C-alpha positions as CSV (number, residue, x, y, z in Angstrom):
1,M,-14.1,6.6,-16.3
2,Q,-10.6,7.0,-18.0
3,S,-9.1,9.2,-15.1
4,I,-10.9,6.1,-12.2
5,I,-8.5,3.3,-14.6
6,Y,-5.7,4.7,-15.3
7,K,-5.5,5.6,-10.6
8,P,-6.0,1.6,-10.0
9,D,-3.6,3.1,-6.8
10,S,-5.8,6.0,-5.7
11,I,-8.6,3.1,-5.7
12,G,-6.1,0.2,-4.0
13,S,-6.0,2.5,-1.1
14,I,-9.3,4.2,-1.1
15,A,-10.4,0.3,-0.8
16,S,-8.2,-0.9,1.6
17,I,-9.0,2.2,3.9
18,L,-12.4,1.7,3.5
19,C,-12.1,-2.1,4.1
20,L,-10.2,-1.3,7.3
21,L,-13.0,1.2,8.4
22,H,-15.5,-1.5,8.3
23,C,-13.3,-4.2,9.8
24,I,-12.7,-2.0,12.6
25,A,-16.3,-0.7,12.5
26,T,-18.1,-4.0,13.6
27,P,-17.7,-4.4,16.7
28,F,-19.0,-1.4,17.8
29,I,-21.5,-1.5,15.4
30,F,-22.9,-4.8,16.8
31,I,-22.4,-4.5,20.5
32,T,-24.5,-2.0,20.1
33,Q,-27.0,-3.9,17.9
34,A,-26.7,-6.7,20.7
35,C,-27.9,-4.4,23.5
36,T,-31.0,-3.2,22.2
37,M,-32.1,-6.4,21.2
38,S,-31.7,-9.9,22.4
39,C,-31.6,-11.5,19.1
40,C,-29.2,-11.8,16.5
41,A,-26.2,-10.3,17.6
42,G,-23.8,-11.5,15.1
43,A,-23.5,-9.4,12.1
44,P,-25.8,-10.7,9.0
45,T,-25.0,-12.0,6.2
46,W,-25.2,-8.5,4.0
47,W,-23.0,-7.1,6.2
48,Q,-20.4,-9.9,5.7
49,S,-20.8,-9.7,2.5
50,I,-19.0,-6.5,1.9
51,D,-15.8,-8.1,2.9
52,Y,-15.1,-9.8,-0.2
53,L,-16.6,-6.9,-2.3
54,F,-13.3,-5.7,-0.7
55,I,-11.2,-8.5,-1.9
56,V,-13.0,-7.8,-5.5
57,I,-11.9,-4.6,-5.7
58,S,-8.6,-5.0,-4.6
59,F,-7.7,-7.6,-7.2
60,F,-8.2,-5.8,-9.4
61,A,-7.0,-2.4,-8.7
62,I,-3.6,-4.2,-7.9
63,Y,-3.9,-6.1,-11.0
64,R,-4.1,-2.2,-12.8
65,S,-1.4,-1.8,-10.2
66,T,1.0,-4.6,-11.5
67,Q,-0.1,-3.4,-15.4
68,T,1.7,-0.3,-14.9
69,S,4.1,0.1,-12.7
70,S,7.6,0.3,-12.5
71,N,8.9,-1.6,-9.6
72,K,9.1,-4.5,-9.7
73,I,9.0,-5.3,-5.8
74,I,6.1,-3.3,-5.4
75,K,4.5,-5.8,-7.9
76,I,5.3,-8.6,-5.6
77,A,4.5,-7.0,-2.4
78,L,1.0,-5.7,-4.0
79,W,0.0,-9.5,-4.9
80,I,1.7,-11.8,-1.6
81,M,-0.4,-8.9,1.0
82,W,-3.3,-9.0,-1.6
83,F,-2.8,-12.8,-1.2
84,I,-2.4,-12.7,2.9
85,F,-6.0,-11.1,2.5
86,F,-7.9,-12.4,0.7
87,T,-6.7,-16.2,3.1
88,T,-7.3,-14.0,6.2
89,I,-10.8,-12.9,4.9
90,L,-12.0,-16.5,3.4
91,N,-10.4,-18.3,7.0
92,K,-12.9,-15.6,9.2
93,T,-15.6,-17.9,7.1
94,I,-14.7,-21.1,6.6
95,N,-12.4,-21.1,10.2
96,V,-9.8,-23.5,8.8
97,F,-7.6,-22.1,11.3
98,T,-7.7,-20.0,14.2
99,T,-5.6,-16.6,14.2
100,S,-6.7,-12.8,15.1
101,P,-8.0,-9.7,13.6
102,N,-4.9,-8.2,13.4
103,Y,-3.2,-9.6,10.7
104,T,-6.4,-8.8,8.3
105,Y,-5.9,-5.2,9.6
106,A,-2.3,-5.5,9.1
107,S,-2.1,-6.6,5.0
108,G,-5.3,-3.9,4.4
109,I,-2.5,-1.5,6.2
110,I,0.5,-3.1,3.5
111,L,-2.3,-2.8,0.9
112,A,-3.2,1.2,1.3
113,F,0.5,2.2,2.3
114,L,1.7,-0.3,-0.8
115,H,-0.3,2.0,-3.4
116,L,0.0,5.1,-2.5
117,Y,3.9,4.3,-2.4
118,N,3.6,2.8,-5.9
119,L,1.6,6.4,-7.0
120,K,5.4,7.6,-7.3
121,Y,6.8,5.4,-9.4
122,C,5.1,5.4,-13.0
123,Q,3.5,9.1,-13.0
124,C,3.3,8.9,-17.1
125,K,1.6,11.7,-19.6
126,N,0.7,8.6,-22.2
127,K,-0.9,5.7,-21.7
128,G,1.8,3.6,-23.3
129,C,5.3,4.9,-21.2
130,C,4.7,2.6,-18.5
131,T,4.2,-0.8,-20.3
132,A,5.8,-4.4,-20.0
133,K,7.6,-3.1,-24.1
134,N,8.6,-0.1,-22.9
135,Q,10.3,-1.2,-19.9
């Protein structure tokens, strides 16, 4: 369990990639379903709620990554991309403005790459070497 807590960038990358796969698979799954059934062509609520699960996972992964990262630019970029990711997914539900789903895909991809890039910073052998107190 502790190895998971100390590797938030790995968790964040995996969550971002899974989210991207979820977003890409959705249209294909429900086009197939619509062809086999005449009702319920839209995505079920449980499938759409997975989006919010990814938001929660990515929030905690970014929170933990920013606590242990030694690169301030990456910290800021992670939070900016998470906000864009959150906004695009929330907008998909409440439809405040019309956007392309590509913004959601792009923010998910960028979050995954930022987490992977952040892995090169602060690869400490002990818990306290990257905390704000030691910088």
